[in-house]
ROSETI-837266 format. One record per residue (C-alpha): x, y, z; residue in one letter. Coordinates in steps of 0.2 Angstrom, whole numbers. Layout:
N
SITE | x | y | z | code
SITE | X | Y | Z | a
...
This chain:
688
SITE | x | y | z | code
SITE | -286 | 205 | -207 | m
SITE | -288 | 222 | -199 | n
SITE | -301 | 229 | -186 | d
SITE | -315 | 227 | -199 | f
SITE | -312 | 209 | -204 | g
SITE | -305 | 201 | -220 | r
SITE | -305 | 214 | -234 | r
SITE | -314 | 210 | -250 | i
SITE | -313 | 226 | -259 | g
SITE | -322 | 242 | -265 | n
SITE | -338 | 243 | -274 | f
SITE | -338 | 246 | -292 | r
SITE | -351 | 260 | -295 | a
SITE | -363 | 261 | -310 | y
SITE | -373 | 276 | -304 | g
SITE | -380 | 286 | -289 | y
SITE | -363 | 288 | -280 | g
SITE | -362 | 270 | -274 | v
SITE | -345 | 268 | -265 | a
SITE | -338 | 259 | -250 | g
SITE | -326 | 246 | -244 | t
SITE | -332 | 228 | -240 | v
SITE | -325 | 217 | -227 | y
SITE | -330 | 199 | -222 | a
SITE | -333 | 199 | -203 | v
SITE | -337 | 181 | -201 | d
SITE | -345 | 167 | -212 | e
SITE | -362 | 176 | -213 | s
SITE | -358 | 194 | -210 | t
SITE | -352 | 208 | -220 | l
SITE | -346 | 226 | -215 | y
SITE | -346 | 240 | -227 | i
SITE | -335 | 255 | -222 | h
SITE | -339 | 272 | -228 | g
SITE | -354 | 267 | -238 | f
SITE | -361 | 281 | -250 | r
SITE | -377 | 281 | -260 | y
SITE | -388 | 295 | -266 | n
SITE | -405 | 287 | -270 | p
SITE | -415 | 290 | -286 | p
SITE | -433 | 289 | -286 | s
SITE | -432 | 270 | -289 | q
SITE | -432 | 258 | -274 | n
SITE | -415 | 249 | -271 | a
SITE | -409 | 236 | -259 | y
SITE | -393 | 227 | -254 | f
SITE | -395 | 211 | -265 | w
SITE | -385 | 195 | -266 | m
SITE | -384 | 180 | -277 | g
SITE | -373 | 166 | -284 | n
SITE | -375 | 169 | -302 | t
SITE | -360 | 174 | -313 | q
SITE | -365 | 193 | -312 | r
SITE | -379 | 202 | -302 | p
SITE | -396 | 198 | -309 | s
SITE | -414 | 196 | -304 | p
SITE | -409 | 179 | -297 | e
SITE | -405 | 185 | -280 | g
SITE | -412 | 190 | -263 | f
SITE | -413 | 205 | -252 | i
SITE | -401 | 207 | -238 | v
SITE | -412 | 218 | -226 | p
SITE | -404 | 234 | -219 | y
SITE | -406 | 237 | -205 | p
SITE | -411 | 220 | -200 | d
SITE | -421 | 226 | -185 | t
SITE | -435 | 233 | -197 | y
SITE | -453 | 232 | -192 | k
SITE | -466 | 227 | -204 | g
SITE | -468 | 213 | -218 | s
SITE | -456 | 221 | -231 | e
SITE | -438 | 226 | -229 | p
SITE | -436 | 245 | -230 | p
SITE | -428 | 252 | -246 | e
SITE | -411 | 260 | -245 | l
SITE | -410 | 278 | -239 | k
SITE | -397 | 291 | -242 | f
SITE | -380 | 287 | -235 | h
SITE | -364 | 298 | -234 | n
SITE | -350 | 288 | -227 | g
SITE | -360 | 276 | -216 | s
SITE | -354 | 260 | -207 | r
SITE | -365 | 246 | -212 | i
SITE | -367 | 229 | -205 | i
SITE | -375 | 216 | -216 | l
SITE | -381 | 199 | -210 | k
SITE | -386 | 186 | -223 | l
SITE | -403 | 180 | -220 | p
SITE | -411 | 163 | -217 | d
SITE | -394 | 155 | -212 | g
SITE | -385 | 159 | -228 | k
SITE | -366 | 160 | -228 | k
SITE | -354 | 169 | -239 | l
SITE | -348 | 153 | -247 | k
SITE | -365 | 152 | -254 | d
SITE | -365 | 168 | -264 | v
SITE | -354 | 176 | -277 | t
SITE | -358 | 195 | -277 | w
SITE | -366 | 209 | -267 | l
SITE | -375 | 223 | -277 | s
SITE | -385 | 239 | -274 | v
SITE | -400 | 233 | -284 | w
SITE | -416 | 240 | -290 | c
SITE | -428 | 224 | -292 | p
SITE | -442 | 235 | -300 | r
SITE | -432 | 240 | -315 | f
SITE | -418 | 227 | -314 | t
SITE | -404 | 240 | -312 | l
SITE | -387 | 237 | -304 | n
SITE | -381 | 253 | -296 | f
SITE | -365 | 245 | -289 | g
SITE | -357 | 228 | -286 | e
SITE | -343 | 219 | -278 | i
SITE | -338 | 200 | -281 | f
SITE | -335 | 188 | -267 | i
SITE | -319 | 177 | -270 | p
SITE | -322 | 159 | -270 | g
SITE | -307 | 156 | -259 | d
SITE | -312 | 168 | -246 | l
SITE | -309 | 162 | -228 | e
SITE | -318 | 174 | -216 | p
SITE | -313 | 175 | -198 | p
SITE | -322 | 162 | -187 | k
SITE | -327 | 160 | -169 | m
SITE | -316 | 150 | -158 | r
SITE | -321 | 137 | -146 | v
SITE | -311 | 135 | -130 | l
SITE | -312 | 122 | -116 | p
SITE | -323 | 125 | -101 | e
SITE | -318 | 134 | -85 | f
SITE | -306 | 124 | -74 | k
SITE | -315 | 120 | -58 | r
SITE | -305 | 126 | -42 | f
SITE | -318 | 133 | -30 | a
SITE | -335 | 139 | -26 | h
SITE | -343 | 127 | -38 | g
SITE | -337 | 136 | -54 | l
SITE | -340 | 126 | -70 | r
SITE | -347 | 129 | -87 | s
SITE | -349 | 122 | -105 | g
SITE | -336 | 125 | -118 | n
SITE | -332 | 144 | -119 | i
SITE | -333 | 152 | -136 | t
SITE | -324 | 168 | -142 | i
SITE | -338 | 176 | -153 | l
SITE | -327 | 191 | -158 | d
SITE | -312 | 200 | -153 | a
SITE | -320 | 207 | -137 | r
SITE | -334 | 195 | -133 | t
SITE | -335 | 178 | -124 | f
SITE | -350 | 166 | -124 | y
SITE | -350 | 156 | -108 | i
SITE | -364 | 143 | -108 | p
SITE | -371 | 133 | -93 | n
SITE | -362 | 144 | -80 | l
SITE | -362 | 139 | -62 | h
SITE | -355 | 148 | -48 | y
SITE | -361 | 149 | -30 | d
SITE | -359 | 168 | -28 | g
SITE | -350 | 166 | -11 | k
SITE | -334 | 173 | -16 | g
SITE | -331 | 189 | -6 | p
SITE | -324 | 200 | -20 | d
SITE | -325 | 190 | -36 | a
SITE | -325 | 196 | -54 | y
SITE | -322 | 190 | -72 | f
SITE | -304 | 194 | -74 | w
SITE | -291 | 194 | -88 | v
SITE | -273 | 196 | -90 | g
SITE | -256 | 189 | -96 | n
SITE | -245 | 175 | -91 | g
SITE | -245 | 156 | -89 | t
SITE | -259 | 157 | -76 | e
SITE | -270 | 170 | -68 | p
SITE | -263 | 182 | -55 | s
SITE | -267 | 198 | -46 | e
SITE | -260 | 207 | -62 | h
SITE | -276 | 207 | -71 | g
SITE | -291 | 218 | -76 | v
SITE | -309 | 217 | -71 | k
SITE | -322 | 212 | -85 | v
SITE | -340 | 218 | -84 | p
SITE | -353 | 205 | -81 | n
SITE | -367 | 201 | -94 | e
SITE | -376 | 217 | -90 | i
SITE | -361 | 228 | -91 | g
SITE | -359 | 230 | -72 | s
SITE | -342 | 229 | -62 | l
SITE | -351 | 224 | -46 | d
SITE | -344 | 208 | -38 | p
SITE | -352 | 192 | -47 | l
SITE | -368 | 185 | -41 | r
SITE | -373 | 167 | -41 | a
SITE | -376 | 158 | -58 | y
SITE | -386 | 142 | -60 | e
SITE | -383 | 136 | -77 | g
SITE | -386 | 152 | -86 | e
SITE | -379 | 156 | -104 | d
SITE | -371 | 173 | -104 | i
SITE | -360 | 184 | -115 | e
SITE | -347 | 196 | -108 | i
SITE | -336 | 209 | -117 | q
SITE | -319 | 215 | -113 | l
SITE | -318 | 233 | -107 | p
SITE | -311 | 248 | -116 | g
SITE | -300 | 244 | -131 | s
SITE | -294 | 228 | -124 | l
SITE | -295 | 213 | -136 | q
SITE | -293 | 194 | -135 | v
SITE | -276 | 196 | -144 | y
SITE | -270 | 206 | -129 | d
SITE | -274 | 192 | -115 | i
SITE | -268 | 175 | -111 | d
SITE | -282 | 169 | -99 | w
SITE | -300 | 172 | -93 | l
SITE | -304 | 168 | -75 | a
SITE | -316 | 170 | -61 | v
SITE | -304 | 179 | -48 | w
SITE | -306 | 185 | -30 | c
SITE | -297 | 202 | -29 | v
SITE | -297 | 203 | -10 | k
SITE | -289 | 186 | -7 | f
SITE | -280 | 184 | -24 | s
SITE | -289 | 167 | -26 | h
SITE | -292 | 159 | -43 | n
SITE | -309 | 150 | -43 | f
SITE | -306 | 144 | -61 | g
SITE | -300 | 149 | -78 | h
SITE | -298 | 145 | -96 | v
SITE | -282 | 149 | -107 | m
SITE | -284 | 160 | -122 | v
SITE | -273 | 154 | -137 | p
SITE | -262 | 166 | -146 | n
SITE | -266 | 159 | -164 | d
SITE | -283 | 167 | -165 | l
SITE | -292 | 173 | -181 | d
SITE | -308 | 178 | -174 | v
SITE | -321 | 191 | -180 | p
SITE | -318 | 209 | -176 | p
SITE | -330 | 217 | -163 | s
SITE | -341 | 227 | -174 | l
SITE | -358 | 224 | -166 | g
SITE | -363 | 208 | -175 | q
SITE | -364 | 198 | -159 | t
SITE | -378 | 200 | -146 | k
SITE | -368 | 211 | -135 | i
SITE | -364 | 225 | -147 | s
SITE | -355 | 242 | -147 | p
SITE | -367 | 257 | -143 | p
SITE | -379 | 262 | -156 | w
SITE | -369 | 277 | -162 | w
SITE | -355 | 265 | -169 | y
SITE | -363 | 262 | -185 | f
SITE | -373 | 278 | -186 | s
SITE | -380 | 281 | -204 | t
SITE | -376 | 299 | -203 | s
SITE | -358 | 297 | -200 | s
SITE | -345 | 307 | -210 | t
SITE | -333 | 298 | -222 | p
SITE | -316 | 293 | -214 | t
SITE | -299 | 289 | -221 | d
SITE | -288 | 274 | -216 | s
SITE | -285 | 280 | -198 | d
SITE | -300 | 269 | -193 | k
SITE | -306 | 282 | -180 | r
SITE | -325 | 281 | -176 | k
SITE | -332 | 297 | -182 | e
SITE | -348 | 306 | -179 | l
SITE | -357 | 319 | -191 | s
SITE | -349 | 335 | -184 | n
SITE | -331 | 339 | -179 | c
SITE | -322 | 354 | -173 | r
SITE | -304 | 358 | -168 | e
SITE | -303 | 364 | -150 | l
SITE | -284 | 365 | -148 | l
SITE | -275 | 366 | -165 | a
SITE | -268 | 349 | -170 | e
SITE | -270 | 343 | -152 | r
SITE | -289 | 341 | -147 | l
SITE | -305 | 338 | -157 | q
SITE | -323 | 336 | -153 | v
SITE | -336 | 326 | -163 | q
SITE | -354 | 326 | -159 | w
SITE | -371 | 320 | -164 | e
SITE | -388 | 321 | -157 | v
SITE | -400 | 306 | -155 | h
SITE | -417 | 310 | -148 | e
SITE | -414 | 318 | -131 | d
SITE | -396 | 315 | -129 | r
SITE | -380 | 321 | -137 | v
SITE | -365 | 309 | -141 | v
SITE | -348 | 317 | -139 | v
SITE | -331 | 310 | -145 | q
SITE | -316 | 319 | -138 | l
SITE | -299 | 314 | -147 | s
SITE | -283 | 322 | -141 | a
SITE | -264 | 320 | -143 | a
SITE | -260 | 319 | -124 | i
SITE | -249 | 309 | -112 | r
SITE | -258 | 295 | -103 | m
SITE | -257 | 305 | -86 | d
SITE | -267 | 319 | -93 | q
SITE | -286 | 323 | -94 | y
SITE | -297 | 331 | -107 | i
SITE | -310 | 344 | -101 | a
SITE | -325 | 349 | -113 | f
SITE | -341 | 358 | -110 | g
SITE | -352 | 373 | -110 | i
SITE | -343 | 390 | -105 | s
SITE | -349 | 399 | -90 | g
SITE | -353 | 414 | -100 | e
SITE | -361 | 415 | -117 | h
SITE | -350 | 430 | -124 | k
SITE | -333 | 424 | -119 | r
SITE | -324 | 408 | -114 | p
SITE | -325 | 406 | -95 | s
SITE | -321 | 391 | -84 | m
SITE | -329 | 399 | -69 | v
SITE | -348 | 394 | -70 | g
SITE | -345 | 381 | -84 | s
SITE | -353 | 364 | -85 | d
SITE | -339 | 352 | -92 | v
SITE | -335 | 334 | -93 | v
SITE | -318 | 328 | -87 | v
SITE | -312 | 312 | -97 | a
SITE | -296 | 302 | -94 | f
SITE | -288 | 285 | -93 | y
SITE | -284 | 278 | -76 | d
SITE | -267 | 268 | -79 | e
SITE | -268 | 260 | -62 | n
SITE | -286 | 254 | -64 | g
SITE | -285 | 251 | -83 | g
SITE | -301 | 260 | -86 | k
SITE | -307 | 276 | -95 | f
SITE | -318 | 288 | -86 | h
SITE | -330 | 303 | -90 | a
SITE | -337 | 313 | -76 | s
SITE | -349 | 327 | -75 | d
SITE | -341 | 343 | -67 | y
SITE | -346 | 360 | -62 | y
SITE | -333 | 373 | -60 | i
SITE | -338 | 387 | -47 | s
SITE | -320 | 393 | -45 | a
SITE | -303 | 389 | -52 | t
SITE | -297 | 381 | -36 | s
SITE | -296 | 363 | -30 | q
SITE | -313 | 356 | -25 | c
SITE | -316 | 357 | -6 | d
SITE | -333 | 348 | -6 | g
SITE | -343 | 364 | -9 | k
SITE | -334 | 374 | -22 | s
SITE | -320 | 374 | -35 | g
SITE | -317 | 361 | -49 | v
SITE | -330 | 348 | -42 | c
SITE | -338 | 333 | -49 | p
SITE | -357 | 335 | -48 | d
SITE | -359 | 320 | -37 | e
SITE | -347 | 329 | -24 | v
SITE | -358 | 344 | -23 | i
SITE | -375 | 335 | -21 | r
SITE | -378 | 334 | -40 | g
SITE | -378 | 319 | -51 | r
SITE | -366 | 312 | -64 | n
SITE | -377 | 313 | -80 | d
SITE | -363 | 308 | -91 | v
SITE | -362 | 290 | -97 | k
SITE | -346 | 283 | -104 | l
SITE | -348 | 274 | -120 | i
SITE | -331 | 269 | -126 | h
SITE | -312 | 273 | -123 | g
SITE | -296 | 269 | -133 | e
SITE | -279 | 274 | -135 | r
SITE | -269 | 271 | -151 | r
SITE | -253 | 278 | -157 | h
SITE | -253 | 292 | -144 | g
SITE | -271 | 298 | -147 | i
SITE | -283 | 296 | -133 | t
SITE | -301 | 294 | -139 | t
SITE | -316 | 295 | -126 | i
SITE | -334 | 294 | -131 | i
SITE | -349 | 298 | -119 | y
SITE | -367 | 304 | -120 | e
SITE | -376 | 316 | -109 | r
SITE | -394 | 323 | -109 | p
SITE | -398 | 339 | -118 | l
SITE | -407 | 344 | -103 | q
SITE | -407 | 338 | -84 | t
SITE | -416 | 344 | -69 | n
SITE | -401 | 351 | -61 | e
SITE | -402 | 370 | -65 | p
SITE | -386 | 375 | -57 | v
SITE | -373 | 361 | -61 | n
SITE | -379 | 357 | -78 | d
SITE | -382 | 369 | -93 | k
SITE | -395 | 365 | -105 | p
SITE | -391 | 361 | -124 | i
SITE | -403 | 370 | -135 | v
SITE | -403 | 364 | -153 | l
SITE | -403 | 376 | -167 | g
SITE | -394 | 389 | -157 | t
SITE | -375 | 392 | -155 | k
SITE | -367 | 387 | -139 | t
SITE | -351 | 394 | -133 | n
SITE | -340 | 379 | -128 | v
SITE | -323 | 378 | -119 | i
SITE | -310 | 364 | -118 | a
SITE | -293 | 361 | -110 | a
SITE | -280 | 347 | -107 | i
SITE | -270 | 346 | -91 | g
SITE | -261 | 334 | -79 | p
SITE | -269 | 322 | -67 | l
SITE | -264 | 321 | -49 | n
SITE | -261 | 305 | -40 | s
SITE | -279 | 304 | -35 | e
SITE | -285 | 306 | -53 | n
SITE | -291 | 323 | -50 | e
SITE | -288 | 337 | -64 | p
SITE | -274 | 348 | -60 | n
SITE | -272 | 366 | -66 | s
SITE | -267 | 367 | -84 | h
SITE | -256 | 379 | -94 | d
SITE | -263 | 394 | -103 | l
SITE | -258 | 387 | -119 | a
SITE | -268 | 371 | -115 | d
SITE | -285 | 380 | -114 | k
SITE | -297 | 387 | -128 | s
SITE | -294 | 406 | -127 | l
SITE | -306 | 411 | -140 | e
SITE | -325 | 409 | -142 | n
SITE | -330 | 393 | -150 | i
SITE | -348 | 392 | -155 | y
SITE | -356 | 376 | -161 | i
SITE | -374 | 371 | -164 | d
SITE | -376 | 354 | -156 | f
SITE | -391 | 351 | -168 | g
SITE | -381 | 353 | -184 | s
SITE | -376 | 340 | -196 | t
SITE | -360 | 341 | -208 | g
SITE | -351 | 354 | -197 | d
SITE | -335 | 345 | -200 | y
SITE | -319 | 355 | -201 | t
SITE | -306 | 344 | -193 | c
SITE | -289 | 338 | -200 | s
SITE | -279 | 323 | -194 | r
SITE | -272 | 324 | -177 | l
SITE | -253 | 323 | -175 | e
SITE | -248 | 309 | -164 | q
SITE | -240 | 312 | -147 | e
SITE | -224 | 304 | -143 | d
SITE | -230 | 289 | -133 | d
SITE | -212 | 283 | -128 | t
SITE | -211 | 281 | -109 | p
SITE | -199 | 293 | -102 | k
SITE | -189 | 289 | -87 | k
SITE | -190 | 301 | -72 | p
SITE | -176 | 313 | -70 | w
SITE | -164 | 309 | -55 | p
SITE | -169 | 316 | -38 | k
SITE | -159 | 332 | -34 | s
SITE | -152 | 336 | -17 | t
SITE | -146 | 352 | -9 | i
SITE | -132 | 351 | 5 | r
SITE | -120 | 363 | 13 | n
SITE | -130 | 379 | 12 | t
SITE | -141 | 388 | 25 | n
SITE | -152 | 398 | 13 | v
SITE | -166 | 390 | 3 | f
SITE | -175 | 400 | -10 | r
SITE | -192 | 393 | -14 | l
SITE | -203 | 397 | -29 | q
SITE | -216 | 388 | -39 | i
SITE | -214 | 378 | -55 | g
SITE | -222 | 364 | -65 | p
SITE | -222 | 347 | -58 | s
SITE | -216 | 339 | -75 | v
SITE | -228 | 324 | -73 | g
SITE | -219 | 307 | -76 | r
SITE | -202 | 315 | -76 | r
SITE | -202 | 320 | -58 | s
SITE | -197 | 309 | -44 | n
SITE | -209 | 313 | -30 | l
SITE | -212 | 302 | -15 | p
SITE | -222 | 286 | -20 | n
SITE | -225 | 293 | -37 | n
SITE | -237 | 305 | -30 | k
SITE | -243 | 320 | -41 | r
SITE | -248 | 336 | -33 | p
SITE | -266 | 342 | -35 | s
SITE | -261 | 358 | -44 | t
SITE | -248 | 352 | -56 | g
SITE | -236 | 363 | -47 | l
SITE | -222 | 360 | -35 | v
SITE | -208 | 369 | -25 | w
SITE | -193 | 374 | -34 | y
SITE | -178 | 376 | -22 | v
SITE | -163 | 386 | -27 | n
SITE | -168 | 382 | -45 | s
SITE | -170 | 363 | -42 | k
SITE | -185 | 353 | -44 | l
SITE | -192 | 348 | -27 | s
SITE | -175 | 343 | -21 | p
SITE | -171 | 334 | -5 | e
SITE | -163 | 346 | 8 | l
SITE | -150 | 341 | 21 | y
SITE | -148 | 351 | 37 | v
SITE | -139 | 348 | 54 | e
SITE | -146 | 349 | 71 | r
SITE | -142 | 365 | 81 | g
SITE | -140 | 375 | 65 | k
SITE | -151 | 389 | 59 | t
SITE | -158 | 389 | 41 | y
SITE | -167 | 403 | 31 | t
SITE | -181 | 399 | 19 | f
SITE | -184 | 413 | 7 | v
SITE | -202 | 410 | 1 | v
SITE | -210 | 417 | -15 | e
SITE | -226 | 406 | -16 | g
SITE | -239 | 419 | -17 | g
SITE | -250 | 427 | -4 | n
SITE | -266 | 431 | -13 | i
SITE | -278 | 422 | -2 | i
SITE | -292 | 413 | -13 | g
SITE | -282 | 412 | -28 | n
SITE | -280 | 394 | -31 | y
SITE | -264 | 395 | -41 | l
SITE | -255 | 409 | -33 | q
SITE | -257 | 405 | -14 | y
SITE | -244 | 393 | -8 | h
SITE | -239 | 396 | 10 | p
SITE | -224 | 386 | 16 | l
SITE | -224 | 375 | 31 | y
SITE | -212 | 362 | 39 | l
SITE | -220 | 346 | 45 | t
SITE | -217 | 327 | 47 | d
SITE | -231 | 324 | 35 | n
SITE | -226 | 318 | 17 | e
SITE | -243 | 324 | 10 | e
SITE | -244 | 342 | 16 | g
SITE | -260 | 353 | 13 | a
SITE | -262 | 356 | 32 | f
SITE | -275 | 369 | 29 | g
SITE | -287 | 357 | 20 | r
SITE | -286 | 343 | 34 | k
SITE | -299 | 340 | 47 | s
SITE | -295 | 345 | 65 | e
SITE | -291 | 327 | 69 | s
SITE | -280 | 325 | 54 | e
SITE | -271 | 341 | 59 | q
SITE | -267 | 334 | 76 | k
SITE | -258 | 320 | 68 | d
SITE | -245 | 332 | 61 | q
SITE | -230 | 339 | 69 | r
SITE | -226 | 357 | 64 | i
SITE | -209 | 364 | 64 | f
SITE | -212 | 381 | 56 | g
SITE | -223 | 391 | 45 | g
SITE | -239 | 390 | 55 | i
SITE | -244 | 401 | 70 | s
SITE | -260 | 400 | 80 | y
SITE | -273 | 414 | 85 | d
SITE | -280 | 417 | 102 | s
SITE | -294 | 404 | 98 | e
SITE | -281 | 391 | 93 | g
SITE | -285 | 392 | 74 | n
SITE | -270 | 389 | 63 | p
SITE | -263 | 403 | 52 | l
SITE | -250 | 401 | 39 | p
SITE | -237 | 415 | 40 | n
SITE | -224 | 411 | 26 | t
SITE | -230 | 415 | 9 | a
SITE | -222 | 430 | 1 | g
SITE | -225 | 437 | -16 | r
SITE | -228 | 425 | -31 | f
SITE | -214 | 419 | -42 | c
SITE | -215 | 405 | -54 | e
SITE | -205 | 396 | -67 | y
SITE | -217 | 396 | -82 | a
SITE | -216 | 389 | -99 | y
SITE | -208 | 400 | -112 | k
SITE | -219 | 391 | -125 | t
SITE | -227 | 374 | -122 | t
SITE | -223 | 359 | -110 | d
SITE | -207 | 351 | -117 | q
SITE | -204 | 339 | -103 | t
SITE | -203 | 324 | -115 | t
SITE | -189 | 332 | -125 | l
SITE | -174 | 333 | -114 | y
SITE | -163 | 320 | -105 | e
SITE | -160 | 331 | -90 | t
SITE | -169 | 343 | -79 | f
SITE | -156 | 356 | -81 | e
SITE | -159 | 356 | -100 | q
SITE | -178 | 357 | -97 | f
SITE | -175 | 372 | -85 | l
SITE | -169 | 382 | -100 | q
SITE | -187 | 381 | -108 | t
SITE | -194 | 390 | -92 | l
SITE | -193 | 408 | -87 | e
SITE | -195 | 415 | -70 | r
SITE | -209 | 427 | -68 | r
SITE | -212 | 437 | -51 | c
SITE | -226 | 448 | -45 | d
SITE | -222 | 465 | -37 | p
SITE | -218 | 463 | -18 | g
SITE | -207 | 455 | -6 | e
SITE | -203 | 437 | -1 | p
SITE | -207 | 430 | 16 | a
SITE | -194 | 423 | 27 | y
SITE | -194 | 408 | 39 | l
SITE | -179 | 405 | 50 | n
SITE | -178 | 388 | 57 | w
SITE | -166 | 382 | 71 | t
SITE | -166 | 363 | 70 | v
SITE | -167 | 357 | 88 | d
SITE | -160 | 340 | 94 | v
SITE | -177 | 332 | 95 | e
SITE | -181 | 335 | 76 | t
SITE | -185 | 318 | 68 | p
SITE | -172 | 312 | 55 | n
SITE | -185 | 315 | 41 | i
SITE | -197 | 330 | 39 | v
SITE | -204 | 339 | 24 | y
SITE | -206 | 356 | 17 | y
SITE | -224 | 357 | 10 | q
SITE | -238 | 369 | 4 | c
SITE | -251 | 374 | 17 | y
SITE | -265 | 372 | 4 | i
SITE | -260 | 359 | -9 | h
SITE | -253 | 342 | -7 | n
SITE | -237 | 334 | -13 | y
SITE | -229 | 350 | -18 | m
SITE | -213 | 348 | -8 | g
SITE | -200 | 335 | -3 | s
SITE | -190 | 328 | 11 | k
SITE | -178 | 337 | 23 | i
SITE | -165 | 325 | 30 | h
SITE | -160 | 330 | 47 | v
SITE | -142 | 325 | 53 | e
SITE | -132 | 326 | 68 | d
SITE | -118 | 340 | 68 | p
SITE | -102 | 335 | 58 | t
SITE | -88 | 331 | 69 | k
SITE | -72 | 342 | 67 | p
SITE | -58 | 333 | 58 | h
SITE | -42 | 330 | 69 | t
SITE | -30 | 329 | 54 | k
SITE | -28 | 345 | 43 | k
SITE | -23 | 343 | 25 | s
SITE | -8 | 351 | 17 | s
SITE | -20 | 363 | 9 | g
SITE | -26 | 370 | 25 | s
SITE | -8 | 372 | 32 | r
SITE | -4 | 382 | 16 | k
SITE | -18 | 394 | 20 | v
SITE | -12 | 396 | 38 | f
SITE | 5 | 400 | 31 | k
SITE | -2 | 414 | 20 | q
SITE | -11 | 421 | 35 | i
SITE | 5 | 421 | 46 | a
SITE | 15 | 430 | 32 | l
SITE | 1 | 443 | 31 | k
SITE | 2 | 445 | 50 | q
SITE | 21 | 448 | 50 | l
SITE | 18 | 462 | 37 | r
SITE | 4 | 469 | 47 | y
SITE | -8 | 467 | 33 | e
SITE | -27 | 466 | 38 | p
SITE | -35 | 449 | 40 | l
SITE | -52 | 445 | 32 | a
SITE | -56 | 429 | 40 | l
SITE | -72 | 421 | 33 | t
SITE | -72 | 405 | 44 | s
SITE | -66 | 399 | 60 | p
SITE | -47 | 394 | 61 | v
SITE | -40 | 380 | 71 | d
SITE | -28 | 390 | 83 | m
SITE | -17 | 375 | 87 | a
SITE | -13 | 374 | 68 | d
SITE | -11 | 393 | 67 | m
SITE | 2 | 393 | 81 | t
SITE | 12 | 379 | 73 | t
SITE | 12 | 388 | 56 | v
SITE | 18 | 405 | 64 | l
SITE | 32 | 396 | 73 | k
SITE | 38 | 388 | 57 | k
SITE | 36 | 405 | 47 | t
SITE | 46 | 415 | 60 | t
SITE | 60 | 402 | 61 | t
């Protein structure tokens, strides 16, 4: 069995282009994948019977089964549609021997497929009731209707749990390592009280019953199990194709869908490549809304952005209306949110790359579906063609060409979109008519390497008093930033050509920071003043006044006459940039990866920060960016190294060479202090 059920076979066609692959979903439901039919003038229907071959001794299987009126509708044109057929009047597949596309008026068979007598369709699975541990939780026997849907009859629960949800996970019993399941209306609000209700719930995202070991009612706040039922591992249940009461969205079996091959991806009637072999968009308009499917070969810590360009004649991120879509690994959920980009800078609550909801707008995007298979992330959402937000949202006018833009990039630790590389953005005009049908030019996406990559070891710098700081990519999962935090820009400090190393300094000594972080104020990606602080996050300039007072500053910030902070160590902009594309997953060491970068510097001079470490400096401080968070790393502050009392034979050899030169009256070029007691001893032995 696969994602469509038990495969029966392909239609045998006798005319009018009948084609499609037929699957048994359950004992009374069929699914036809990629159904084609170009109707003649005669009326035809799906037709089933139990004679030896298709004949007038059969019955109509209505499609769609939600038709209005006394007579089922005749079959319309289909070009690769996905069809769910439910046998009428309680009939089952064991009662029939064939399915035909049949014209009753002229008794013509346009195509047929035979149902094997030994066919064993997938079946619903009945489980025990919830175990009863707390808050009056109880139910009847729970049924798995399909691979994503549970039927819970006679559910009782007092609703007094402070933070309770339907909860699924793995293991021998429920634990805090689980995932929330939406309730019967698709909400993730804490559970209300139930008084003997029959409900259906559906697993979120691409999760299926084969992926879990239990279903529970669980209090997240106090890690308390109110009751659960175990899910066996020998399931053979129907696939989730919309045959149960809780069904996938209406677009799933759209009759205007384009034919697909064996990759099983859900497809709409239009498809364009946005980034060659990496990002595609499919779309389809239904009434006053457009359904959009984004598919991308990206890492799990990356986002997809797609929307309407800020300018009609060129691709512009500034002024654009985009949707940012991604998968949250920690929360186990897919997201799609409405964004307006007023500037290519981090959102400050008023401008920048901001969700509409942050800038007093509304999220007009509704997430429909998300899944990740074989390195391909697919996220489907819908949005209105027009909203009442004239600034944040651009209207979609059918019948006209709209200039669209797209990008992929890394997420920071707050699941905010970081800056993306130039190669990860659409650079040319891409015009599409959202009202079109059959605008389909996509090829199969290449799969991204989904093998988890271990972080590179944290680097350190000791025994130097000069640190040269420049900008470079944060390398996502390969980095070893504190607490696995990722910067809001996707950029970090590179120090002496090392990736965010931990520095070691001594109290009483002076150190020089040579800074080339960029001094173009207002340029989000090229303005990174350095400062030294006891705060591991950084971004002093974006903190509130009270938050700023919680930080100790050791350098890089001065104050004007009114007490306002001023960063004073930025310098020209130098960065380590990709020579081609991001290749962090290809190399075992950072040193190897560094060879794929090239250092590019703007004209100008670096800035200098001289820091004398005083005796009261804490053991751990940080070098950070004044504007962006988590760009730096630790500075370990140590007490001065005590001088050694015993000198090595190597040191005595050096002293002897010095003494010999002195006897010959050769000039001395001392590069470090010399222990005079040892010098005297060597001189005596040399002159003896």
